[in-house]
C-alpha positions as CSV (number, residue, x, y, z in Angstrom):
1,X,1.5,28.2,-22.8
2,X,-0.4,25.2,-21.4
3,X,-1.3,22.0,-23.1
4,X,-5.0,23.0,-22.7
5,X,-8.0,20.8,-22.4
6,X,-10.2,23.2,-24.4
7,X,-10.0,21.5,-27.8
8,X,-10.3,17.9,-26.8
9,X,-12.3,16.0,-29.4
10,X,-15.1,14.1,-27.7
11,X,-16.6,12.7,-30.9
12,X,-15.3,9.2,-29.8
13,X,-18.0,9.3,-27.2
14,X,-15.6,8.6,-24.3
15,X,-18.6,8.8,-21.9
16,X,-20.0,5.6,-23.4
17,X,-16.8,3.7,-22.6
18,X,-16.0,2.2,-19.3
19,X,-14.0,4.5,-17.0
20,X,-10.3,3.7,-16.8
21,X,-9.7,4.5,-13.1
22,X,-6.0,4.8,-12.3
23,X,-6.4,6.8,-9.1
24,X,-5.6,3.8,-6.9
25,X,-5.7,0.0,-6.7
26,X,-8.3,0.4,-4.0
27,X,-11.0,1.2,-6.5
28,X,-11.4,-2.4,-7.7
29,X,-14.7,-4.2,-7.5
30,X,-15.2,-7.8,-6.6
31,X,-15.4,-10.2,-9.5
32,X,-18.3,-12.6,-9.8
33,X,-16.2,-15.4,-8.6
34,X,-15.2,-13.4,-5.5
35,X,-18.8,-12.5,-4.8
36,X,-19.8,-16.1,-5.1
37,X,-17.1,-17.0,-2.5
38,X,-18.4,-14.3,-0.2
39,X,-22.0,-15.4,-0.4
40,X,-21.0,-19.0,0.3
41,X,-18.9,-18.3,3.3
42,X,-19.7,-20.0,6.6
43,X,-19.8,-17.3,9.3
44,X,-20.2,-16.8,13.0
45,X,-19.6,-14.0,15.5
46,X,-16.0,-13.0,15.3
47,X,-16.0,-11.0,18.5
48,X,-16.7,-14.4,20.2
49,X,-14.0,-16.0,18.0
50,X,-16.7,-18.0,16.3
51,X,-16.3,-17.1,12.6
52,X,-14.6,-20.0,10.8
53,X,-13.9,-18.0,7.6
54,X,-12.1,-15.2,9.5
55,X,-10.1,-17.9,11.4
56,X,-9.1,-19.5,8.1
57,X,-8.0,-16.2,6.6
58,X,-5.9,-15.2,9.6
59,X,-4.3,-18.7,9.6
60,X,-3.6,-18.6,5.9
61,X,-2.1,-15.1,5.9
62,X,0.1,-15.9,9.0
63,X,1.3,-19.2,7.4
64,X,2.2,-17.4,4.2
65,X,4.6,-15.1,6.1
66,X,6.0,-17.6,8.6
67,X,4.1,-16.0,11.5
68,X,2.1,-17.7,14.2
69,X,-1.1,-15.8,14.1
70,X,-3.1,-13.0,12.5
71,X,-5.7,-10.4,13.3
72,X,-8.3,-9.4,10.7
73,X,-9.2,-5.7,10.7
74,X,-11.2,-3.4,8.5
75,X,-8.2,-1.4,7.2
76,X,-4.4,-1.2,6.9
77,X,-4.5,2.0,8.9
78,X,-6.0,0.1,11.7
79,X,-3.5,-2.8,11.5
80,X,-0.6,-0.4,11.4
81,X,-1.8,1.7,14.3
82,X,-2.7,-1.3,16.4
83,X,0.8,-2.7,15.9
84,X,2.5,0.6,16.7
85,X,0.5,1.0,19.9
86,X,1.3,-2.5,21.0
87,X,5.0,-2.1,20.3
88,X,5.3,1.3,22.0
89,X,4.2,3.4,25.0
90,X,3.9,7.1,25.6
91,X,7.3,8.9,25.7
92,X,8.8,6.4,23.2
93,X,9.7,6.9,19.6
94,X,9.1,5.3,16.2
95,X,11.8,5.4,13.4
96,X,10.3,5.6,9.9
97,X,10.9,7.3,6.5
98,X,9.6,10.9,6.3
99,X,6.9,10.0,3.7
100,X,5.9,6.7,5.3
101,X,2.1,5.9,5.2
102,X,2.1,5.3,9.0
103,X,3.2,8.9,9.5
104,X,1.9,10.9,6.5
105,X,-1.4,9.3,5.7
106,X,-2.9,7.9,8.9
107,X,-4.2,11.2,10.4
108,X,-1.5,11.6,13.0
109,X,-2.5,8.2,14.4
110,X,0.9,7.6,16.1
111,X,0.4,10.7,18.2
112,X,-3.3,10.1,18.8
113,X,-3.3,6.4,19.6
114,X,0.1,5.8,21.0
115,X,1.4,9.1,22.4
116,X,4.7,8.4,20.7
117,X,7.2,10.6,19.0
118,X,8.5,9.9,15.5
119,X,12.0,10.1,14.1
120,X,11.7,10.9,10.4
121,X,14.4,10.0,8.0
122,X,14.8,11.0,4.3
123,X,15.1,7.8,2.3
124,X,15.8,7.0,-1.4
125,X,12.3,6.7,-2.8
126,X,11.1,5.8,0.6
127,X,13.8,3.2,1.4
128,X,16.0,3.6,4.4
129,X,19.5,2.2,5.1
130,X,20.8,0.4,8.2
131,X,23.2,3.3,8.7
132,X,20.4,5.8,8.8
133,X,18.4,3.7,11.2
134,X,21.3,3.2,13.6
135,X,22.1,6.9,13.5
136,X,18.5,7.7,14.6
137,X,18.4,5.5,17.7
138,X,18.3,7.7,20.7
139,X,21.0,7.4,23.4
140,X,19.8,7.1,27.0
141,X,19.0,10.6,28.1
142,X,16.3,12.1,30.3
143,X,15.5,14.7,27.6
144,X,14.9,12.2,24.8
145,X,12.1,9.8,24.0
146,X,13.1,6.2,24.1
147,X,13.5,4.5,20.7
148,X,11.2,1.5,20.6
149,X,10.2,0.6,17.0
150,X,11.5,0.7,13.4
151,X,8.8,0.8,10.7
152,X,9.5,0.0,7.1
153,X,7.1,0.2,4.1
154,X,7.4,-2.3,1.2
155,X,6.5,-1.3,-1.4
156,X,6.7,2.4,-0.7
157,X,3.8,4.4,-1.9
158,X,5.4,7.9,-2.1
159,X,8.5,6.3,-3.6
160,X,6.4,5.2,-6.6
161,X,6.0,1.5,-5.6
162,X,9.7,1.1,-4.8
163,X,10.9,-2.2,-3.3
164,X,13.5,-3.0,-0.7
165,X,16.2,-5.4,-1.5
166,X,16.4,-8.4,0.9
167,X,19.9,-7.4,2.0
168,X,18.9,-3.9,2.9
169,X,15.9,-5.1,5.0
170,X,18.1,-7.7,6.6
171,X,20.7,-5.1,7.6
172,X,18.1,-2.9,9.1
173,X,16.5,-5.8,10.9
174,X,20.0,-6.7,12.4
175,X,20.4,-3.1,13.6
176,X,17.0,-3.2,15.3
177,X,17.6,-6.6,17.0
178,X,21.1,-5.5,18.2
179,X,19.5,-2.5,19.9
180,X,16.4,-4.3,21.2
181,X,14.0,-2.6,18.9
182,X,10.7,-4.0,17.6
183,X,10.4,-4.3,13.8
184,X,7.1,-3.6,11.9
185,X,6.5,-3.8,8.2
186,X,3.7,-1.8,6.5
187,X,3.0,-4.3,3.8
188,X,0.1,-2.6,2.2
189,X,1.5,-3.7,-1.2
190,X,3.8,-6.4,0.0
191,X,2.6,-8.9,-2.6
192,X,3.6,-6.5,-5.4
193,X,7.1,-6.5,-3.8
194,X,7.2,-10.2,-3.6
195,X,6.1,-10.7,-7.3
196,X,8.6,-8.0,-8.5
197,X,11.6,-9.3,-6.5
198,X,11.0,-13.0,-6.3
199,X,11.5,-12.9,-2.5
200,X,9.8,-15.6,-0.4
201,X,7.0,-14.4,1.8
202,X,7.7,-17.2,4.4
203,X,11.1,-15.7,5.0
204,X,9.8,-12.3,6.2
205,X,9.2,-13.6,9.7
206,X,13.1,-13.6,10.0
207,X,13.1,-9.8,9.5
208,X,10.0,-8.5,11.2
209,X,8.1,-9.0,14.4
210,X,4.8,-7.8,12.9
211,X,3.5,-7.3,9.3
212,X,0.4,-5.5,8.1
213,X,-0.9,-7.2,4.9
214,X,-3.6,-5.3,2.9
215,X,-6.1,-7.3,0.9
216,X,-8.0,-4.4,-0.7
217,X,-5.3,-3.0,-2.9
218,X,-3.7,-5.1,-5.7
219,X,-5.4,-8.3,-4.5
220,X,-8.8,-6.8,-5.2
221,X,-10.8,-7.6,-2.1
222,X,-13.3,-4.9,-1.2
223,X,-12.1,-4.4,2.4
224,X,-9.7,-5.7,5.0
225,X,-6.1,-6.1,6.2
226,X,-4.5,-8.7,8.5
227,X,-1.9,-8.0,11.2
228,X,0.6,-10.8,11.6
229,X,2.8,-11.6,14.5
230,X,3.4,-14.1,17.4
231,X,0.5,-15.7,19.1
232,X,1.1,-13.7,22.3
233,X,1.4,-10.4,20.4
234,X,-1.9,-11.0,18.4
235,X,-3.7,-11.9,21.6
236,X,-2.6,-8.5,23.0
237,X,-3.7,-6.7,19.9
238,X,-7.3,-8.0,20.0
239,X,-8.0,-5.7,23.0
240,X,-6.5,-2.7,21.1
241,X,-8.6,-3.6,18.0
242,X,-11.7,-3.7,20.3
243,X,-11.1,-0.2,21.7
244,X,-10.5,1.2,18.2
245,X,-13.9,-0.1,17.2
246,X,-12.6,-2.9,15.0
247,X,-14.5,-5.8,16.5
248,X,-16.7,-7.3,13.8
249,X,-19.5,-9.9,13.9
250,X,-20.3,-12.0,10.9
251,X,-17.1,-10.8,9.2
252,X,-16.6,-14.0,7.3
253,X,-18.5,-12.6,4.4
254,X,-15.8,-10.1,3.7
255,X,-13.0,-12.3,5.0
256,X,-14.0,-14.8,2.2
257,X,-13.1,-12.1,-0.3
258,X,-9.6,-11.9,1.2
259,X,-9.3,-15.7,1.0
260,X,-10.2,-15.6,-2.6
261,X,-7.7,-12.8,-3.3
262,X,-4.9,-14.7,-1.6
263,X,-5.7,-17.9,-3.5
264,X,-6.3,-16.3,-7.0
265,X,-5.0,-12.8,-7.4
266,X,-1.3,-12.8,-6.4
267,X,0.5,-14.1,-9.4
268,X,-1.5,-11.8,-11.8
269,X,0.1,-8.8,-10.2
270,X,2.9,-9.2,-12.7
271,X,0.3,-8.0,-15.4
272,X,-0.2,-4.8,-13.4
273,X,3.6,-4.3,-13.3
274,X,3.9,-4.8,-17.0
275,X,1.2,-2.3,-17.7
276,X,2.8,0.2,-15.4
277,X,6.0,-0.1,-17.3
278,X,4.1,0.4,-20.6
279,X,2.6,3.6,-19.3
280,X,5.9,4.9,-18.1
281,X,7.5,4.3,-21.5
282,X,4.7,6.3,-23.2
283,X,5.0,9.1,-20.6
284,X,8.7,9.5,-21.2
285,X,8.0,10.3,-24.9
286,X,5.6,13.2,-24.1
287,X,6.9,16.8,-24.3
288,X,4.8,17.9,-21.3
289,X,6.4,15.3,-18.9
290,X,9.7,16.3,-17.3
291,X,10.3,13.3,-15.0
292,X,9.0,9.7,-14.6
293,X,10.0,7.6,-11.6
294,X,11.0,4.2,-12.9
295,X,8.1,1.9,-12.0
296,X,9.2,-1.1,-10.0
297,X,5.7,-2.4,-9.4
298,X,2.2,-1.0,-10.2
299,X,2.7,2.7,-9.4
300,X,3.7,5.3,-12.0
301,X,4.6,8.7,-10.7
302,X,5.5,11.5,-13.1
303,X,6.0,15.3,-13.1
304,X,4.4,17.6,-15.6
305,X,6.2,20.6,-17.2
306,X,5.4,23.8,-15.5
307,X,3.6,25.0,-18.6
308,X,1.1,22.1,-18.2
309,X,-1.2,22.8,-15.2
310,X,-1.9,19.6,-13.4
311,X,-5.6,20.4,-12.9
312,X,-6.0,20.9,-16.6
313,X,-4.2,17.7,-17.4
314,X,-6.4,15.7,-15.0
315,X,-9.5,17.3,-16.5
316,X,-8.3,16.4,-20.0
317,X,-8.1,12.7,-18.9
318,X,-11.4,12.9,-17.2
319,X,-13.1,14.1,-20.4
320,X,-11.7,10.9,-22.0
321,X,-13.1,8.7,-19.2
322,X,-9.7,8.3,-17.5
323,X,-9.1,9.1,-13.8
324,X,-5.8,9.8,-12.1
325,X,-4.6,11.4,-8.9
326,X,-2.6,14.5,-8.1
327,X,0.5,13.5,-6.1
328,X,1.9,16.9,-5.2
329,X,2.5,20.1,-7.2
330,X,2.8,19.1,-10.8
331,X,3.1,15.4,-9.9
332,X,0.6,12.8,-11.0
333,X,0.1,9.2,-10.0
334,X,-1.2,6.3,-12.1
335,X,-1.9,3.0,-10.4
336,X,-2.5,-0.2,-12.4
337,X,-4.7,-2.9,-11.1
338,X,-6.9,-5.9,-12.0
339,X,-9.8,-3.7,-13.3
340,X,-7.6,-2.1,-16.0
341,X,-6.7,-4.4,-18.8
342,X,-4.6,-3.9,-21.9
343,X,-7.4,-2.2,-23.8
344,X,-7.7,0.3,-20.9
345,X,-4.0,1.0,-21.1
346,X,-4.3,1.5,-24.8
347,X,-7.0,4.2,-24.2
348,X,-4.7,5.9,-21.7
349,X,-1.8,5.9,-24.2
350,X,-4.0,7.4,-26.8
351,X,-5.2,10.2,-24.5
352,X,-1.6,11.0,-23.4
353,X,-0.6,11.4,-27.0
354,X,-3.7,13.5,-27.7
355,X,-2.6,15.9,-25.0
356,X,0.7,16.4,-26.7
357,X,-1.1,17.1,-30.0
358,X,-3.0,20.0,-28.4
359,X,0.2,21.9,-27.7
């Protein structure tokens, strides 16, 4: 038996209500204040290094993480792949977790752009240990690629927004330094991790050579990520950005959105985390849910009972004006963000309870 969508009562006119979009924190739209900041931004040609707003964003982001310089790019995929290419060469190898975004969700970019191999490790909700990393480092052998880079992801998407502890990151960083390996952090949701753990962003330069910081997820900017590193490294990566088509002209208009996000939208991430916990608590009470990963930040990943087809469940929510994502066979992902308030969460709770009543 399935918890079918067939008898959903649509008398509440869900279509007249705003959509509650929990598919991703990338679906947010700029606020009026952010749009005003964008329209007021002084701009220039960034390929000529003449855009003052881009410069300010790069400097602000670098300073936040104790780095020397930054490189503004259209996407986190680009900042990650630029960093990996700059850290490696063909016949080298990258160590990362087997569900890492740099490996699983960036279109095979490590192979395409860098010609590098990947050593995949099975982590705990995406988190690796120093022992795992050290065990994956290749000995000198003609038949092996040369280990060059360790990539971590914090928070980890496939791990349900899981966060690394400071001690675990520090131990991995020490292993990498001892073996002469570069250290890159995919920080697509790094601000969620900082808010959840209380870690200091300025200290991250002690652990990583480069960091990719996304502005268009929880922070609510419409586009953009910044690659952070040393001044010499960032100078090198500008050429790679150019060949990847990432050189932009009057990019200050969109960079201004990133500046607004950094200045106004970080601390409020705690609200998203609170709402994710609220959803997880309701999900655990539903008879058609068999497993809920404990949300550490703003991602809620849960498994449906085999009797509840995932496609029907998603359609039930869609009929109530609620959107979510499939995250594997029978697994669903909710992502809370600044465009979903407490009233929106209440609508989701009501819809989840209604699914149970259809059984």
